[in-house]
C-alpha positions as CSV (number, residue, x, y, z in Angstrom):
1,M,70.2,130.5,97.0
2,G,71.8,130.7,100.1
3,P,75.3,132.0,100.7
4,A,75.7,128.1,102.0
5,I,75.4,127.2,98.4
6,A,76.5,129.8,96.5
7,G,80.2,128.5,93.9
8,R,78.6,125.1,93.8
9,A,79.1,124.4,90.6
10,R,76.1,122.3,89.1
11,C,75.3,120.5,86.1
12,V,73.0,121.6,83.3
13,V,71.5,119.3,82.0
14,R,69.5,119.3,78.3
15,L,65.6,119.5,79.0
16,G,63.3,118.7,76.0
17,A,63.5,121.7,73.9
18,G,64.6,124.1,76.9
19,K,67.4,126.4,76.5
20,L,70.5,126.6,78.0
21,P,70.7,129.6,80.3
22,S,73.3,131.8,79.8
23,P,76.2,131.5,82.3
24,A,76.6,134.0,85.4
25,P,79.6,136.6,84.4
26,P,83.1,135.5,85.6
27,P,84.6,137.0,88.7
28,E,87.6,138.4,89.1
29,N,89.4,135.6,89.6
30,P,88.7,132.9,87.0
31,L,90.5,130.5,88.9
32,H,88.0,130.3,91.8
33,Q,85.4,131.7,90.2
34,S,81.6,131.2,92.3
35,V,78.9,130.0,90.4
36,T,75.2,130.2,91.1
37,P,74.2,126.9,91.3
38,R,71.1,125.3,89.0
39,V,68.7,122.4,89.3
40,P,70.4,119.0,89.2
41,A,67.4,117.9,87.2
42,R,68.2,114.1,85.3
43,A,72.0,115.0,86.1
44,E,71.7,113.0,89.2
45,S,69.8,110.1,87.6
46,I,70.9,106.3,87.0
47,P,70.9,106.5,83.4
48,A,73.3,109.5,84.1
49,T,75.7,108.1,86.4
50,A,75.3,104.8,84.4
51,L,77.0,107.1,81.6
52,L,79.9,109.0,83.6
53,V,80.7,105.3,84.4
54,A,80.8,104.4,81.0
55,L,82.5,107.1,79.7
56,T,86.0,106.6,82.2
57,A,85.3,102.6,80.9
58,I,86.8,103.2,78.0
59,A,90.6,102.2,78.0
60,P,89.7,98.4,80.1
61,V,86.6,98.0,77.9
62,S,89.2,98.5,75.0
63,I,92.5,96.9,76.0
64,D,91.0,93.7,77.8
65,M,88.4,92.5,75.8
66,F,90.9,92.6,73.2
67,L,93.6,90.7,75.0
68,P,91.5,87.2,73.9
69,S,92.1,87.9,70.2
70,M,96.0,89.0,70.4
71,P,97.1,85.1,69.1
72,Q,94.6,84.7,66.0
73,M,95.8,88.5,65.3
74,A,99.4,87.7,65.2
75,R,98.4,84.1,63.1
76,D,96.3,86.6,60.9
77,F,98.8,89.5,60.1
78,D,101.8,87.0,60.0
79,T,103.7,88.6,62.7
80,S,104.9,88.1,65.7
81,T,102.9,88.5,69.8
82,A,105.4,91.2,70.8
83,S,104.5,93.1,67.2
84,I,100.5,92.9,68.1
85,S,101.3,93.7,71.4
86,L,101.8,97.4,70.4
87,A,98.2,98.0,69.8
88,V,97.9,97.7,74.0
89,T,101.2,99.9,74.4
90,L,100.8,102.0,72.5
91,F,96.8,102.8,72.8
92,L,98.4,103.1,76.6
93,L,100.4,105.4,76.2
94,A,98.4,107.5,73.8
95,F,95.1,107.8,75.8
96,A,96.9,109.2,78.6
97,A,98.8,111.8,76.6
98,S,95.9,112.9,75.6
99,Q,94.1,113.6,78.8
100,L,96.2,116.4,78.7
101,V,94.8,118.1,75.8
102,W,91.5,116.9,75.9
103,G,91.3,118.0,79.9
104,P,92.2,122.4,79.4
105,A,90.8,122.0,75.5
106,S,87.7,121.5,78.2
107,D,88.0,124.4,80.2
108,R,88.7,126.5,77.6
109,F,85.5,125.3,74.9
110,G,83.5,123.6,76.7
111,R,82.7,119.6,77.7
112,R,80.4,118.6,74.9
113,P,82.5,120.1,72.3
114,I,85.5,118.6,73.0
115,M,83.3,115.4,74.7
116,F,82.2,114.8,71.4
117,I,85.0,115.4,68.9
118,G,87.2,113.1,72.2
119,L,84.4,110.4,71.5
120,S,84.0,110.4,67.2
121,L,87.8,110.5,67.1
122,F,87.4,106.7,68.7
123,I,84.8,105.7,67.0
124,A,86.9,106.8,64.3
125,G,89.5,104.3,65.3
126,S,87.7,101.6,66.4
127,I,86.1,101.7,62.8
128,V,89.3,101.3,60.6
129,S,90.9,99.1,63.0
130,L,87.8,96.1,62.2
131,F,89.3,97.0,58.0
132,A,92.3,96.4,59.2
133,G,94.5,94.9,57.0
134,S,98.1,94.8,58.3
135,V,99.7,95.1,61.5
136,A,100.8,99.4,60.8
137,V,97.3,99.8,59.9
138,L,96.6,98.3,62.9
139,V,98.4,99.9,65.2
140,A,98.0,103.3,63.8
141,S,94.0,103.2,64.1
142,R,94.7,102.1,68.0
143,I,96.5,104.9,68.6
144,A,94.0,107.3,67.0
145,Q,91.9,105.1,69.0
146,G,93.3,105.4,72.4
147,F,93.9,109.0,71.7
148,G,90.2,110.2,71.0
149,G,89.0,107.8,74.2
150,G,91.4,109.3,76.5
151,A,88.5,112.0,76.9
152,G,86.2,109.4,78.5
153,P,87.7,109.6,81.8
154,A,89.2,113.1,81.5
155,I,86.0,114.7,80.9
156,G,84.0,112.2,82.1
157,R,85.7,112.9,85.5
158,A,85.7,116.5,86.1
159,M,81.8,116.4,85.1
160,V,81.3,114.9,88.1
161,I,82.8,118.0,90.0
162,D,80.7,120.3,87.6
163,I,77.6,117.8,88.5
164,Y,77.6,117.3,92.1
165,P,78.3,118.7,95.6
166,R,81.9,117.6,97.7
167,E,80.1,114.4,99.1
168,R,77.6,113.2,96.5
169,A,81.0,113.5,93.7
170,T,82.8,111.4,96.4
171,R,79.5,108.3,96.1
172,I,79.6,109.2,92.0
173,L,83.6,108.7,92.1
174,A,83.0,105.0,93.5
175,V,80.7,104.1,92.4
176,I,83.7,104.7,88.7
177,T,85.9,103.2,91.4
178,V,83.4,100.1,91.1
179,S,83.1,100.3,87.9
180,T,86.4,100.5,86.9
181,A,87.1,97.0,88.2
182,L,84.7,95.5,87.0
183,A,85.3,96.1,83.3
184,P,88.9,94.3,83.5
185,M,86.4,91.4,84.7
186,L,84.0,91.7,82.2
187,S,85.8,92.2,79.3
188,P,87.9,89.4,78.7
189,I,85.3,87.2,78.9
190,A,83.2,89.0,76.1
191,G,86.0,88.8,74.1
192,G,86.8,85.6,74.4
193,L,83.1,85.1,73.1
194,L,83.1,87.2,70.3
195,Q,86.3,85.4,69.6
196,E,85.4,82.6,69.9
197,V,81.8,83.3,67.6
198,W,83.1,85.4,65.5
199,G,86.9,85.8,65.0
200,W,88.5,89.2,66.1
201,R,87.7,91.9,63.8
202,S,83.5,91.3,65.8
203,V,85.5,92.8,68.9
204,F,86.4,96.0,67.1
205,V,82.8,95.9,65.9
206,V,81.6,95.7,69.8
207,Q,83.9,98.8,70.8
208,T,82.2,100.5,67.3
209,L,78.9,100.6,68.8
210,W,80.1,101.0,72.5
211,G,81.7,104.5,71.2
212,I,78.3,105.4,69.1
213,A,76.2,104.6,72.2
214,L,78.6,106.5,74.1
215,L,78.4,109.5,71.7
216,T,74.4,109.2,71.1
217,G,74.0,109.3,74.7
218,Y,76.3,111.9,75.7
219,G,74.3,114.2,73.6
220,V,70.8,113.5,74.9
221,V,71.5,113.0,79.0
222,F,73.7,116.0,79.5
223,G,74.2,119.8,78.3
224,E,77.2,121.8,79.2
225,T,78.2,121.2,82.4
226,V,81.2,123.4,82.7
227,P,80.5,126.2,84.9
228,G,82.5,128.8,83.3
229,R,85.0,128.3,80.3
230,D,88.3,130.1,81.1
231,T,88.5,131.8,77.4
232,A,93.3,131.8,78.6
233,A,93.5,127.8,79.3
234,L,95.4,127.6,76.4
235,R,97.8,129.8,76.2
236,L,101.5,128.9,77.6
237,S,101.2,131.1,80.2
238,R,97.6,130.6,81.7
239,M,98.6,126.7,81.1
240,A,101.6,127.7,83.6
241,Q,100.0,129.1,85.6
242,N,97.2,126.8,86.2
243,Y,99.2,123.7,86.4
244,R,101.4,126.3,89.0
245,T,98.4,126.3,91.1
246,L,97.7,122.7,91.2
247,F,101.7,121.2,91.8
248,R,100.9,123.7,94.6
249,A,97.8,122.9,96.4
250,A,98.8,120.3,98.5
251,P,95.2,118.2,98.8
252,F,95.9,117.9,94.5
253,T,99.6,116.0,94.7
254,V,100.0,114.2,97.6
255,S,96.5,112.6,96.0
256,S,97.5,112.3,92.9
257,L,101.1,111.0,94.6
258,L,99.5,108.1,96.7
259,M,96.8,106.7,94.0
260,G,100.0,106.7,91.2
261,L,101.7,104.9,94.1
262,L,99.0,102.6,94.8
263,F,98.5,101.9,91.2
264,S,101.8,101.1,90.9
265,G,102.0,98.1,93.4
266,H,98.6,97.0,91.5
267,L,100.3,97.2,88.0
268,I,103.1,94.9,89.1
269,F,100.5,92.5,90.2
270,I,98.4,92.6,86.9
271,S,101.0,91.6,85.1
272,T,103.8,88.9,86.6
273,S,100.9,87.7,88.8
274,S,99.9,85.2,86.0
275,F,104.0,83.9,86.2
276,V,103.2,83.4,89.1
277,L,100.4,81.9,90.1
278,V,100.6,79.3,87.4
279,D,103.9,79.2,85.6
280,E,105.2,78.5,89.3
281,M,103.1,77.7,91.8
282,G,101.1,75.7,89.4
283,L,97.4,77.3,89.4
284,S,95.5,76.6,86.2
285,P,94.8,79.0,84.3
286,S,91.0,78.5,85.6
287,V,92.0,78.7,88.8
288,F,93.8,81.8,88.1
289,G,91.0,83.3,86.7
290,L,89.4,83.2,90.0
291,A,92.1,84.0,92.1
292,F,92.6,87.4,89.2
293,G,88.7,88.2,89.5
294,S,88.7,87.9,93.4
295,V,91.5,91.2,93.5
296,A,89.3,93.3,91.4
297,V,86.2,92.1,93.6
298,G,88.8,93.7,96.6
299,I,88.5,96.6,94.8
300,M,84.9,96.6,94.4
301,I,83.8,96.2,97.6
302,G,86.5,98.8,99.4
303,A,84.8,101.1,97.2
304,T,81.5,100.3,98.2
305,I,82.0,100.8,101.7
306,S,83.9,104.0,100.4
307,G,80.7,105.6,99.4
308,R,79.1,104.7,101.7
309,I,80.9,106.3,104.1
310,A,81.2,109.5,102.6
311,G,79.9,112.5,104.6
312,R,80.3,110.5,107.9
313,W,83.9,110.3,107.5
314,E,86.7,112.8,107.3
315,P,88.2,112.0,103.9
316,G,91.5,112.3,105.5
317,R,90.8,109.5,107.7
318,V,89.4,107.4,105.2
319,I,93.1,107.5,103.1
320,A,94.8,107.1,106.0
321,A,93.0,104.1,107.4
322,G,93.0,102.4,103.9
323,A,96.9,103.5,103.1
324,L,97.8,101.8,106.8
325,I,95.3,98.6,106.5
326,G,96.4,97.8,102.9
327,S,99.7,98.1,103.5
328,L,99.9,96.3,106.7
329,S,98.4,93.8,104.4
330,A,101.1,93.8,101.7
331,V,104.4,93.7,103.7
332,A,102.6,90.3,105.6
333,M,102.4,89.1,102.3
334,A,106.1,89.9,101.4
335,L,106.9,88.6,104.7
336,V,106.0,85.1,104.0
337,A,106.8,85.3,100.2
338,Q,109.9,85.7,101.7
339,T,110.5,82.4,104.0
340,G,110.0,80.5,100.1
341,H,107.0,79.0,102.3
342,S,104.2,80.7,100.1
343,Q,101.5,79.1,98.3
344,P,98.6,81.0,96.4
345,L,95.9,81.7,98.7
346,L,98.8,83.3,101.2
347,I,99.3,86.1,97.7
348,V,95.6,86.1,96.7
349,I,94.3,86.9,100.0
350,P,96.4,89.2,101.5
351,M,96.6,91.3,97.6
352,M,92.7,91.5,98.4
353,V,92.9,93.0,101.3
354,T,95.4,96.0,100.3
355,A,93.2,95.6,96.7
356,S,90.6,96.5,99.0
357,C,91.7,99.9,101.0
358,Q,92.7,101.1,96.8
359,G,89.2,100.6,96.3
360,L,89.1,102.4,99.9
361,I,91.7,105.6,98.9
362,R,90.2,106.4,95.7
363,P,87.3,108.1,96.0
364,P,88.1,110.9,99.0
365,A,91.0,111.4,96.9
366,M,90.3,111.8,93.5
367,S,87.2,114.2,95.7
368,R,90.1,115.9,97.8
369,A,92.3,116.4,94.3
370,L,89.7,118.0,92.4
371,V,87.1,119.6,93.8
372,P,88.8,122.3,94.8
373,F,88.9,123.3,91.4
374,P,85.8,123.6,89.7
375,M,87.3,126.3,86.9
376,M,90.1,124.1,85.9
377,A,88.4,120.2,86.5
378,G,89.2,119.3,83.4
379,L,92.6,120.1,83.6
380,A,93.3,118.6,87.1
381,S,91.4,116.0,85.7
382,A,93.6,115.3,82.8
383,V,96.9,115.3,85.1
384,M,95.7,113.5,87.8
385,G,95.2,110.4,84.9
386,F,98.3,111.2,83.2
387,T,100.0,111.1,86.7
388,Q,99.4,107.6,88.3
389,M,99.7,106.7,84.5
390,I,103.1,107.9,84.6
391,I,104.1,106.7,87.8
392,A,102.5,102.7,87.6
393,T,104.6,102.6,84.2
394,A,108.3,103.8,85.4
395,Y,107.6,101.4,88.2
396,G,106.7,98.6,86.6
397,I,109.7,99.7,83.6
398,G,111.8,99.6,87.0
399,F,110.3,96.4,88.4
400,N,111.6,95.0,85.0
401,A,114.0,95.9,84.7
402,L,116.3,94.9,88.0
403,V,114.4,92.3,89.1
404,E,113.0,88.5,87.8
405,P,109.2,88.3,88.0
406,G,108.9,85.9,90.9
407,P,106.6,85.7,94.8
408,K,109.3,87.1,96.2
409,T,110.4,90.3,94.0
410,M,106.1,90.2,92.9
411,T,105.1,90.4,96.8
412,A,108.3,93.0,97.4
413,A,107.0,95.2,95.1
414,I,103.1,95.2,96.2
415,A,104.7,96.5,99.7
416,V,107.4,99.0,98.5
417,A,104.5,100.6,97.0
418,S,102.5,100.5,99.0
419,L,104.8,101.4,101.8
420,M,106.1,104.0,99.9
421,G,102.0,105.6,100.2
422,L,101.6,105.3,103.5
423,F,104.5,107.1,104.3
424,L,103.3,110.1,101.9
425,V,99.6,110.0,104.1
426,V,101.7,109.8,107.3
427,F,104.0,112.6,106.6
428,S,101.0,115.1,104.9
429,R,98.8,114.4,108.2
430,V,102.1,115.3,110.8
431,S,103.5,117.8,109.1
432,G,100.1,119.3,107.8
433,V,101.1,120.1,104.5
434,D,97.7,118.4,103.5
435,E,95.7,120.4,104.9
436,T,97.8,123.6,103.9
437,E,95.8,126.0,101.5
438,M,95.7,126.1,97.8
439,P,97.2,129.7,96.8
440,R,94.9,131.5,94.6
441,P,97.2,133.7,91.9
442,Q,95.6,135.7,90.7
443,P,94.8,135.8,86.9
444,E,96.4,137.4,84.0
445,P,93.7,139.8,82.3
446,V,92.0,137.9,79.9
447,N,90.3,139.6,76.4
448,P,86.5,138.8,76.9
449,S,86.6,138.0,73.3
450,A,89.3,135.4,72.6
């Protein structure tokens, strides 16, 4: 193989009874080691791509399918809705925190064993939730479910970097973005049907089967994809070094912060739009569902466009265009709302445009954040996901603590988040920060037998 493709990490996929080839000896710097590319075979097949998409969609399937059953669960357990809501809140916290465990662990031990452990924990949590006889058991099992489920996106995104070259990785990340938008649309519908026909426990039957299907599919389709294991990845000194490497790399830091800011505005819409559009503007629940779904469609449209232009448009150009158009749409929405004459369509349409720009931005931003770190893609994926959720959660908490949700405050919060993202993009491009070379620290000596 020629030097033009040397150093690209490709997937090793199980081919029947064939044995996995032994990895090449690590070069001097394991943080940036070159790995001989391998034939991707079934790794770039449609089933493999679908499996990667499904692994990253664990959170919306686990949360949104659960939502329609919450009132009935509160009645069955004779408790408050707030107590049942803990099963959602603590699931999210466990899901976010677990990625900081699964990511570096997969860099150390390989993607396969860690994914098996995570999905097994997700299945166990689903089974315990199915048979839960009290709120305490339900909440505890949901924490276990969330912690195990975090392995899906943390390792799934890292596998995209393991398997595909940059342009192809951007297209796959675009497909993942589309699925992430589609899952919240379909999961509540499926959950509502399950609740009406068989009751809330059937939701956890489906989630258990979902976990088993993911575990089985992963075991059949993929071999080990990590290009080379960092045997010191879990040592405190190496972890500190890896964190410094990530956050000193401007493309990673800018992309992670940008996605966190954009998701902050989107989370405000998710948590507030029902009060604004239904309670204050008088939309019926069914019409609100269509309005909410149109925003998800916007994300899908943007992500689809992003995948189509990958390789033809420079990633920074795509990100800048998306940030500018999305901010203009969000600001226009907020300005109209401040006049007091806003109508539902004057919120939904610009929000759909803003959401489409988020879908446009996410694939190249994720690619820029993850591709430069093939030897610690697990950690990079985990930190990126955790950073996004922490920023959005903090922004949402601040919004709810400082203002009363309404058309003016909701649209203003979305516009502020979009403008902060635009400022970050403009600053990074004008100052040249986004193009600075990533630091390449010399690693500490590693004991090969560790």
